[in-house]
C-alpha positions as CSV (number, residue, x, y, z in Angstrom):
1,M,0.1,0.1,-0.1
2,Q,1.2,3.6,-0.8
3,R,2.0,5.5,2.2
4,R,1.9,9.1,0.9
5,I,0.2,10.8,4.0
6,L,-0.1,14.8,3.3
7,G,-0.7,17.4,6.3
8,L,-3.9,18.8,6.3
9,T,-2.5,22.3,6.6
10,A,-0.2,21.9,3.7
11,T,-3.1,20.2,1.7
12,I,-5.3,23.1,2.4
13,A,-2.5,25.7,1.6
14,A,-1.9,24.1,-1.7
15,L,-5.3,24.1,-2.9
16,G,-6.0,27.8,-1.5
17,L,-9.6,27.1,-0.7
18,T,-11.7,26.1,2.3
19,G,-14.4,24.5,0.5
20,V,-14.9,22.6,-2.9
21,I,-16.1,24.3,-6.6
22,S,-17.4,22.6,-9.1
23,G,-15.8,21.9,-12.4
24,C,-17.4,21.6,-16.1
25,G,-20.4,23.8,-15.2
26,L,-22.4,21.9,-17.8
27,T,-26.0,23.0,-19.0
28,G,-28.9,22.0,-20.7
29,A,-27.7,23.6,-23.9
30,D,-24.2,22.2,-24.1
31,S,-25.1,18.8,-23.0
32,G,-28.2,18.0,-24.3
33,D,-31.0,16.1,-22.1
34,V,-29.0,13.1,-20.7
35,T,-30.5,10.9,-18.0
36,L,-27.7,9.5,-15.6
37,K,-28.1,6.3,-13.8
38,L,-26.9,6.0,-10.4
39,V,-26.9,3.1,-8.3
40,A,-25.8,3.7,-4.3
41,A,-25.9,1.5,-1.2
42,D,-28.1,2.0,1.6
43,Y,-26.5,3.2,4.8
44,D,-29.3,3.3,6.9
45,L,-29.0,1.0,10.0
46,T,-32.7,1.1,11.2
47,G,-34.5,0.3,7.9
48,G,-35.7,3.7,7.5
49,N,-35.2,5.9,4.1
50,T,-32.3,8.5,4.9
51,T,-30.2,7.3,2.3
52,Q,-32.7,7.5,-0.6
53,K,-33.9,10.9,1.2
54,Y,-30.1,12.3,0.7
55,W,-29.9,11.2,-3.1
56,D,-33.6,13.0,-3.8
57,D,-32.5,16.1,-1.8
58,L,-29.2,16.2,-3.5
59,T,-30.2,15.2,-7.3
60,A,-33.1,17.6,-7.1
61,A,-31.0,20.4,-6.2
62,Y,-28.5,19.3,-9.1
63,E,-31.0,18.9,-11.6
64,A,-32.5,22.5,-10.8
65,E,-29.2,23.9,-11.6
66,H,-28.8,21.5,-14.9
67,P,-31.8,21.4,-16.7
68,G,-30.7,19.2,-19.4
69,V,-29.4,16.3,-17.2
70,N,-31.8,13.7,-15.2
71,V,-30.2,11.6,-12.4
72,E,-32.5,8.1,-11.6
73,V,-31.0,6.6,-8.4
74,Q,-31.5,3.3,-7.4
75,I,-30.8,2.5,-3.8
76,E,-29.7,-1.4,-2.8
77,S,-29.0,-2.9,0.5
78,W,-25.1,-3.6,1.4
79,N,-26.0,-7.4,1.0
80,D,-27.0,-6.6,-2.8
81,V,-25.5,-3.8,-4.0
82,D,-22.1,-4.8,-5.4
83,R,-23.4,-8.3,-6.9
84,K,-26.3,-6.2,-8.8
85,V,-23.9,-3.8,-10.2
86,A,-21.8,-6.5,-11.1
87,E,-24.8,-8.3,-13.1
88,M,-25.6,-5.2,-14.9
89,V,-22.3,-4.6,-16.2
90,K,-21.9,-8.1,-17.0
91,A,-25.5,-7.9,-19.0
92,G,-24.1,-4.6,-21.0
93,Q,-26.1,-2.3,-18.6
94,A,-23.4,-0.6,-16.7
95,P,-25.0,2.3,-14.5
96,D,-23.0,5.5,-15.3
97,I,-22.4,6.0,-11.5
98,A,-21.6,3.2,-8.7
99,Q,-21.6,3.9,-5.0
100,I,-20.7,0.6,-4.1
101,G,-17.6,-1.5,-1.8
102,A,-14.9,-2.0,-4.4
103,Y,-13.6,-0.6,-8.1
104,A,-10.5,-2.6,-8.5
105,D,-12.2,-5.1,-10.7
106,Y,-14.0,-2.7,-13.2
107,A,-10.7,-0.6,-13.3
108,A,-8.4,-3.3,-14.1
109,A,-11.1,-4.1,-17.4
110,G,-10.8,-0.7,-18.4
111,Q,-14.5,0.0,-17.7
112,L,-13.9,3.1,-15.3
113,Y,-13.1,6.7,-16.0
114,S,-10.1,7.9,-14.0
115,A,-10.7,10.7,-11.4
116,D,-8.6,13.2,-13.9
117,E,-11.2,12.5,-16.6
118,L,-14.0,13.3,-14.1
119,L,-13.2,15.9,-11.7
120,S,-12.0,19.4,-11.5
121,I,-8.6,19.6,-10.4
122,P,-9.5,21.4,-7.0
123,V,-12.0,18.4,-6.2
124,Q,-9.6,15.7,-7.0
125,A,-6.9,17.4,-5.1
126,N,-9.3,18.0,-2.1
127,F,-9.5,14.2,-1.1
128,L,-7.8,13.2,2.0
129,A,-4.4,11.7,0.8
130,P,-5.1,8.3,2.2
131,L,-8.1,8.0,1.0
132,A,-6.6,9.2,-2.8
133,S,-4.0,6.3,-2.8
134,A,-6.2,3.9,-1.5
135,G,-8.4,4.8,-4.7
136,E,-5.3,4.1,-7.1
137,M,-4.6,1.5,-9.6
138,K,-0.9,1.5,-10.8
139,R,-0.7,5.2,-9.5
140,T,-4.2,6.4,-11.4
141,Q,-7.1,6.8,-9.3
142,Y,-10.5,5.4,-10.6
143,G,-12.1,5.0,-7.2
144,L,-13.3,7.8,-5.8
145,P,-13.7,7.7,-1.8
146,F,-17.3,8.6,-1.1
147,A,-17.5,8.0,3.0
148,A,-14.7,7.0,5.6
149,S,-14.3,5.6,9.1
150,T,-11.6,4.6,11.3
151,R,-11.2,2.3,14.3
152,L,-10.6,3.0,17.5
153,L,-10.4,0.9,20.9
154,F,-13.6,0.8,22.7
155,F,-14.4,0.2,26.4
156,N,-17.5,-0.2,28.6
157,Q,-16.9,2.9,31.2
158,K,-19.2,0.9,33.6
159,L,-17.4,-2.4,33.6
160,F,-14.0,-0.6,33.7
161,D,-15.1,1.4,36.9
162,R,-16.5,-1.6,38.7
163,A,-13.3,-3.4,38.0
164,G,-11.3,-0.6,39.4
165,I,-9.7,0.1,35.8
166,T,-8.7,4.1,36.4
167,E,-6.9,4.4,33.0
168,A,-7.7,3.5,29.1
169,P,-5.0,1.1,28.3
170,T,-2.1,2.6,26.1
171,T,0.0,-0.4,25.2
172,W,-0.8,-3.9,25.0
173,A,0.6,-4.6,28.5
174,E,-1.7,-2.2,30.0
175,L,-4.7,-3.8,27.8
176,T,-3.7,-7.2,29.1
177,A,-3.6,-6.0,32.5
178,A,-7.4,-4.5,32.1
179,A,-8.2,-7.5,30.5
180,E,-7.3,-9.8,33.5
181,K,-9.3,-7.4,35.9
182,L,-12.5,-7.6,33.7
183,K,-12.0,-11.5,33.7
184,D,-11.8,-11.3,37.5
185,D,-15.0,-9.2,37.7
186,D,-16.6,-11.8,35.9
187,V,-17.3,-9.9,32.4
188,P,-18.1,-12.7,29.8
189,Y,-15.7,-11.1,27.1
190,P,-13.0,-9.0,28.7
191,F,-11.1,-8.2,24.9
192,A,-13.7,-9.4,22.5
193,L,-11.5,-10.5,19.4
194,P,-13.5,-11.3,16.5
195,L,-11.6,-13.3,14.1
196,G,-14.3,-15.4,12.5
197,P,-15.2,-15.2,8.6
198,E,-17.6,-12.7,8.8
199,E,-14.9,-9.7,8.8
200,A,-11.7,-11.1,10.4
201,Q,-9.5,-9.1,7.5
202,A,-10.4,-5.9,9.3
203,E,-9.7,-7.1,12.7
204,T,-6.4,-8.6,11.6
205,M,-5.4,-5.7,10.0
206,M,-5.9,-3.4,13.1
207,W,-3.7,-5.8,14.8
208,L,-1.1,-5.8,12.1
209,L,-1.1,-1.7,12.2
210,S,-1.0,-2.0,16.1
211,G,2.4,-4.2,15.8
212,G,4.0,-2.1,13.4
213,D,3.8,-3.4,9.9
214,G,1.1,-4.3,7.8
215,Y,-0.7,-6.3,4.8
216,T,1.9,-4.7,2.0
217,D,5.4,-3.2,2.1
218,A,6.8,-0.1,0.7
219,T,6.1,-1.4,-2.8
220,D,2.9,-2.6,-2.4
221,R,3.8,-6.2,-2.3
222,Y,2.4,-8.6,0.2
223,R,4.2,-9.6,3.3
224,I,1.2,-11.2,5.4
225,D,3.9,-13.3,7.1
226,S,6.6,-10.9,8.1
227,D,8.4,-11.4,11.5
228,Q,6.5,-8.2,13.1
229,N,3.2,-9.5,11.9
230,V,3.9,-13.2,13.2
231,A,5.3,-11.9,16.5
232,T,2.1,-9.8,16.9
233,F,-0.1,-13.0,16.6
234,D,2.2,-14.5,18.7
235,W,1.6,-11.9,21.3
236,L,-2.0,-12.3,20.8
237,K,-2.4,-15.9,21.4
238,K,-0.2,-15.8,24.3
239,N,-1.3,-12.7,26.1
240,L,-5.3,-12.7,25.5
241,V,-6.1,-16.1,23.9
242,E,-4.2,-18.7,26.3
243,K,-4.9,-16.7,29.1
244,E,-8.6,-17.1,28.5
245,L,-9.4,-13.1,28.0
246,T,-11.2,-13.3,24.6
247,G,-14.8,-15.0,25.9
248,P,-16.4,-18.2,25.5
249,V,-16.3,-18.0,22.0
250,A,-13.3,-19.0,20.2
251,P,-11.9,-15.9,18.1
252,G,-11.9,-18.0,14.9
253,K,-15.6,-18.3,15.4
254,L,-16.7,-15.1,16.7
255,N,-17.7,-12.9,14.0
256,R,-18.0,-9.1,14.3
257,K,-21.7,-8.8,14.3
258,D,-21.9,-11.3,17.5
259,A,-19.0,-9.1,19.4
260,F,-20.5,-6.1,18.5
261,A,-24.0,-7.2,19.7
262,A,-22.4,-8.2,22.9
263,F,-20.8,-5.1,23.3
264,T,-24.4,-3.3,23.3
265,R,-25.6,-5.7,25.8
266,G,-22.5,-4.8,28.2
267,E,-21.0,-7.9,28.2
268,V,-17.6,-6.8,26.5
269,G,-15.0,-5.2,28.4
270,M,-13.0,-4.1,25.2
271,L,-12.8,-4.3,21.5
272,N,-12.0,-2.5,18.5
273,G,-15.1,-0.6,16.9
274,H,-16.3,2.1,14.6
275,P,-18.5,4.9,15.0
276,S,-21.8,3.2,14.0
277,L,-21.2,1.0,17.1
278,M,-20.5,3.8,19.2
279,Q,-23.9,5.2,18.0
280,E,-25.7,1.9,18.7
281,A,-24.0,1.1,22.1
282,E,-25.0,4.4,23.6
283,K,-28.6,3.9,22.5
284,K,-28.7,0.8,24.6
285,G,-27.3,2.7,27.3
286,V,-23.6,1.6,27.2
287,T,-21.0,4.4,28.0
288,V,-18.5,4.1,25.5
289,G,-14.8,5.3,26.1
290,K,-12.6,5.1,23.4
291,V,-8.8,5.7,22.8
292,A,-6.3,5.1,19.8
293,L,-5.5,1.5,19.2
294,P,-2.7,0.5,21.7
295,G,0.6,-0.8,20.4
296,P,3.8,-2.3,22.1
297,N,5.0,0.4,23.6
298,G,2.6,3.2,23.3
299,K,0.0,4.3,20.7
300,A,0.2,2.4,17.2
301,K,1.7,4.3,14.8
302,A,-1.0,3.9,12.0
303,S,-5.0,3.1,12.6
304,M,-6.8,1.4,9.7
305,G,-9.1,3.5,7.8
306,V,-11.9,2.4,5.6
307,A,-13.6,4.1,2.6
308,D,-16.7,3.4,0.4
309,W,-16.3,4.2,-3.1
310,I,-18.2,5.9,-6.0
311,M,-17.0,5.3,-9.6
312,G,-18.1,6.4,-12.9
313,F,-18.5,3.8,-16.0
314,K,-17.6,4.4,-19.4
315,Q,-20.2,2.3,-21.4
316,N,-22.6,5.0,-21.8
317,G,-20.3,7.7,-22.8
318,H,-21.7,10.3,-20.4
319,R,-18.2,11.5,-19.2
320,Q,-18.7,15.1,-18.8
321,E,-22.1,14.9,-17.3
322,I,-20.8,12.2,-14.9
323,G,-17.8,14.4,-14.0
324,D,-20.1,17.5,-13.0
325,F,-22.5,15.6,-11.2
326,L,-19.6,14.3,-9.2
327,N,-17.8,17.6,-8.6
328,F,-21.6,18.5,-7.2
329,V,-21.4,15.7,-5.0
330,F,-18.3,16.3,-3.5
331,S,-19.2,19.8,-2.5
332,D,-18.9,20.3,1.4
333,K,-22.5,20.6,1.9
334,N,-23.3,17.4,0.6
335,V,-20.0,15.5,1.9
336,L,-20.9,16.8,5.5
337,A,-24.5,15.9,5.2
338,F,-24.1,12.6,4.2
339,A,-20.9,11.9,6.7
340,G,-22.9,13.7,9.6
341,G,-25.8,11.7,9.0
342,N,-24.5,8.5,9.4
343,D,-21.9,9.0,11.8
344,L,-19.2,8.5,8.9
345,L,-16.3,10.5,8.4
346,P,-15.6,13.2,5.5
347,V,-13.5,12.2,2.4
348,T,-12.5,15.9,1.9
349,V,-9.7,17.8,3.3
350,S,-12.0,20.9,3.5
351,A,-15.3,18.9,4.8
352,Y,-12.7,17.3,7.3
353,S,-11.8,20.8,8.4
354,R,-15.3,21.9,9.2
355,M,-16.2,18.7,10.9
356,E,-13.3,19.1,12.9
357,S,-14.5,22.3,14.0
358,E,-18.4,22.0,14.6
359,E,-19.5,21.2,17.9
360,E,-22.5,19.2,16.2
361,H,-19.8,16.6,15.4
362,K,-17.9,16.4,18.7
363,N,-18.3,12.8,19.0
364,L,-16.7,11.8,15.9
365,R,-13.5,13.8,16.7
366,A,-11.7,10.9,18.2
367,F,-11.9,9.2,15.1
368,L,-11.3,12.0,12.8
369,K,-8.2,12.8,14.8
370,E,-7.2,9.2,13.2
371,L,-7.8,9.8,9.7
372,P,-5.2,11.8,8.0
373,S,-2.5,9.1,9.1
374,S,-4.9,6.1,8.7
375,Q,-3.9,3.0,6.3
376,L,-6.1,1.2,4.4
377,P,-6.4,-2.4,3.0
378,P,-4.9,-2.9,-0.5
379,V,-8.2,-2.5,-2.3
380,G,-6.6,-1.3,-5.5
381,K,-5.2,-4.8,-5.9
382,T,-7.3,-7.1,-8.0
383,S,-6.0,-10.0,-5.8
384,W,-7.2,-8.4,-2.6
385,A,-10.6,-10.0,-2.8
386,Q,-9.1,-13.5,-3.2
387,V,-6.5,-12.6,-0.5
388,S,-9.1,-11.1,1.7
389,E,-11.6,-14.1,1.6
390,N,-8.4,-16.3,2.6
391,I,-7.8,-14.3,5.7
392,K,-11.3,-14.4,6.6
393,Q,-11.4,-18.1,6.5
394,N,-7.9,-19.0,7.9
395,I,-6.6,-16.5,10.3
396,G,-8.5,-17.7,13.2
397,K,-6.6,-20.8,13.2
398,A,-3.5,-18.5,14.0
399,V,-4.3,-18.4,17.6
400,A,-6.1,-21.5,17.7
401,P,-4.9,-24.3,20.3
402,G,-2.2,-26.5,18.6
403,T,-1.1,-24.2,15.7
404,R,1.5,-21.6,15.3
405,P,0.8,-18.5,13.8
406,V,4.1,-18.2,11.9
407,D,2.6,-21.8,10.2
408,V,-0.9,-19.8,9.7
409,L,0.6,-16.9,8.6
410,G,2.9,-18.0,6.3
411,K,0.6,-20.5,4.3
412,I,-1.6,-17.1,3.9
413,G,1.1,-15.2,2.8
414,R,2.6,-17.6,0.1
415,E,-1.1,-17.7,-1.5
416,A,-1.1,-14.0,-1.3
417,T,2.1,-14.0,-3.2
418,T,0.5,-16.4,-5.8
419,A,-2.6,-14.5,-6.4
420,E,-0.7,-11.3,-6.7
421,S,1.5,-13.1,-9.4
422,A,-1.7,-13.9,-11.4
423,E,-3.0,-10.2,-11.6
């Protein structure tokens, strides 16, 4: 993964702006009547229609300024949206714009416009650097970050108080000590470690970053079985799992959704969480403490960032109209409306700065602080889907009884290299 990280102040200075300006300025007169098809994911956790309303309001405002362009929006659940877009593309009916979870396969197939074919220079330059880098394939950006989040260590403040833990852990040793006190106080899951197949690749990456390494090296090659990564899993197995500090369900069988549900029920002392979990837990009466992920000797050098993507397909030839619409999507007003309404983080420098200073978003500031230096999974690799699935299915074995982390990570690492060679 590329590690190009720019400071916010320097980026803002380079842009010479505090907002985002539109690009092409198309009107009905110079573009003709065009209908853009947009397929987008549903972010509403409660089964409501807030995502549909967001896009309805945004497209109505856009169409009012661009009478020759209509935007048809199709909202699909996260369970279906990637599959449905793939089916549309395979059938020769690609949408003009898709807001989904991955872009790499479409970029590799030459089906997407690049960012510089769509966006004005100020808009493209306004993306936070880690997110822009993660949207690149072979140094060209195709994936436009739409929404982002980071991960923090969550703890149940009530359980901490009851167990006599007065400080949030900032090192691995302090985390173990806190987990031992929680266990002594009969907390079911002192530290929930979801390495089950639902989303083990994310939990794994958080720990690899905490240990000082990650999935890839400086040349973007997989290094899953590096000495540092093996040492991280050796520590996890010895200091959390074998000490029975991870709860009644083996980490390899504990899925994230189950760990999160247990946290909202007050059964988990600590786990790695994201903004939406914070919101859900507090609704259930859990007082959530949160700190940056600990490392061996202090705060981890980087936290894991996550992004969802929006992209423009070439098939219908609407490059100018797609670009002008996306310039509008990435205005501060629209970026902040979506991120703030869904407890997510903005993807642009100017919107980041506004959210950081606005009181209504204070509950997200700890997550915001980690975003500029975050690292994302290697989503620009077409091999990542295969490698990620392998991690999901097998990483839990690294901390299981009778196995050695070096053997499990070594096998995953060799298979990742083979998958990469086939790209």
